[in-house]
C-alpha positions in Angstrom: 34.0 -24.7 67.0 34.1 -28.3 65.2 30.5 -28.3 65.1 30.0 -24.7 63.4 32.7 -25.9 61.1 31.0 -29.8 60.4 27.4 -27.8 60.0 28.7 -25.4 57.9 30.3 -28.4 55.2 26.7 -30.3 55.4 25.3 -26.8 54.5 27.5 -26.4 51.7 26.9 -29.7 50.2 23.4 -29.5 50.4 23.8 -27.0 47.5 25.9 -29.7 45.6 23.5 -32.4 45.3 22.1 -31.9 41.7 18.3 -32.2 42.5 18.5 -29.8 45.3 20.2 -27.0 42.9 17.4 -27.8 39.9 15.2 -26.6 42.3 16.8 -23.4 43.3 17.0 -22.7 39.9 13.4 -23.2 38.5 11.9 -21.1 40.6 9.0 -18.8 38.7 10.8 -15.8 38.7 13.5 -17.6 37.1 11.7 -19.6 35.0 10.1 -16.1 33.6 12.9 -14.4 32.8 14.3 -17.4 30.9 10.9 -17.2 29.0 11.5 -13.4 28.2 14.7 -13.9 27.2 13.8 -16.7 24.5 10.8 -14.5 23.8 13.3 -11.4 23.2 15.3 -14.1 21.0 12.4 -14.7 19.1 11.2 -11.0 18.7 15.1 -10.0 17.3 15.4 -13.4 14.9 11.7 -12.2 13.2 12.9 -8.3 13.3 15.8 -9.6 11.5 14.4 -11.3 9.3 12.2 -8.4 8.2 15.0 -6.0 8.2 16.9 -7.8 5.6 19.6 -8.1 8.0 21.4 -11.4 7.2 24.0 -11.6 9.8 21.6 -10.5 12.6 19.3 -13.4 11.2 21.6 -16.3 11.2 23.6 -15.3 14.4 20.5 -16.1 16.3 20.9 -19.8 14.6 23.0 -22.4 16.1 25.7 -24.1 13.8 23.5 -27.0 13.2 21.0 -25.4 12.8 17.7 -26.7 10.7 15.1 -24.8 9.1 12.2 -26.4 7.3 10.4 -24.6 5.3 6.3 -24.5 3.6 7.3 -26.2 0.9 7.6 -30.1 1.4 11.2 -30.0 -0.3 12.6 -27.3 2.3 14.3 -29.0 5.1 17.6 -27.1 5.4 20.7 -27.5 7.2 22.2 -23.6 8.3 24.6 -23.6 5.2 21.7 -24.5 3.1 19.4 -22.3 4.3 21.8 -19.1 4.2 22.5 -20.6 0.7 18.8 -20.1 -0.5 18.0 -16.5 1.7 20.9 -14.9 0.3 19.5 -13.4 -2.4 16.4 -12.3 -0.7 18.3 -10.7 2.0 20.8 -9.4 -0.4 17.9 -7.6 -2.1 16.6 -5.7 1.0 13.3 -7.9 1.4 13.3 -11.0 3.1 10.2 -11.9 4.9 8.4 -10.0 7.4 6.7 -12.6 10.3 4.6 -10.8 13.2 3.7 -12.9 16.1 0.2 -12.8 16.3 0.2 -16.3 19.4 3.0 -17.5 21.1 3.0 -20.9 23.5 6.6 -21.7 25.1 7.2 -24.4 26.8 10.8 -24.5 28.9 12.7 -27.7 30.5 13.6 -28.0 33.6 17.5 -28.0 32.6 16.6 -24.0 31.8 18.8 -24.6 28.7 16.4 -25.5 26.0 12.9 -25.1 25.4 10.2 -25.5 22.7 7.8 -23.2 21.2 4.3 -22.8 18.6 3.1 -19.4 17.2 0.7 -18.0 15.3 2.2 -15.2 12.7 0.9 -12.9 10.2 3.0 -13.2 7.4 2.9 -12.5 3.4 1.2 -16.1 3.0 -1.6 -15.4 5.6 -1.4 -17.3 8.9 1.2 -19.0 9.0 2.2 -21.8 12.3 6.2 -21.7 13.0 7.0 -24.3 15.7 10.9 -24.7 16.8 13.6 -25.6 19.6 15.8 -23.3 21.3 18.6 -23.9 23.1 21.0 -21.7 25.2 25.0 -21.9 24.3 27.9 -20.1 25.5 25.1 -18.0 27.6 22.8 -16.8 24.4 19.3 -18.2 23.4 19.7 -19.1 19.6 16.7 -21.1 17.1 17.8 -24.9 16.7 15.4 -26.3 14.9 12.8 -24.2 13.1 9.2 -25.4 11.3 7.1 -22.8 9.4 3.8 -24.0 8.2 0.7 -22.3 6.2 -2.5 -22.7 8.8 -5.4 -23.8 6.3 -8.5 -24.1 8.1 -10.0 -27.1 8.2 -13.0 -26.1 5.9 -10.2 -25.8 3.1 -8.3 -29.0 3.4 -10.7 -30.5 0.2 -9.6 -27.9 -2.0 -6.0 -27.4 -0.8 -5.7 -31.2 -1.0 -7.4 -31.1 -4.9 -5.0 -28.4 -6.2 -1.9 -30.2 -4.9 -2.9 -33.6 -5.6 -0.2 -33.9 -8.8 2.3 -32.5 -7.1 2.4 -34.5 -4.2 1.5 -37.6 -6.4 5.2 -36.5 -8.1 6.7 -36.0 -4.7 5.5 -39.4 -2.9 6.5 -41.3 -5.8 9.9 -40.0 -5.9 10.8 -40.3 -2.2 9.6 -43.4 -2.3 11.8 -44.9 -5.0 14.3 -43.3 -3.4 14.0 -45.4 -0.5 14.4 -48.5 -2.6 17.4 -50.1 -2.0 
């Protein structure tokens, strides 16, 4: 009887060892399930914008989320991004991004993941990249970067088009850094 109790205690102790617990969590089945949940969350987030559903859209973001837009001055905290976005959502026409391709990378802890995606948008093909985190059992957007995808053969032309804007902004940013 003592041997049985000892063996039971030892076996139950194995599951408390952090390394073994992580190995149990990270099966292909579990990772696939997490990937499906994350893809579903990102899909709901894009759909909420397309449907101009302000609450659904922003409820899928963490309270300390950051959204970086296509303009170099667009680096928003969640409250700033809400303020910027509200008129678009209120008008019933936010933005509509449909995913063309997505790459998803899940951290071994199954609570953080990052992704990049190509999107069909009103601006043509854009690239989004972001970080999602699991909070209170739900996946949420924590950090998102949207950029306009420019083919390499068009870079020189685009660079010339934005040259004056860039010079002014570079000058301002450098002067802001001076002590």
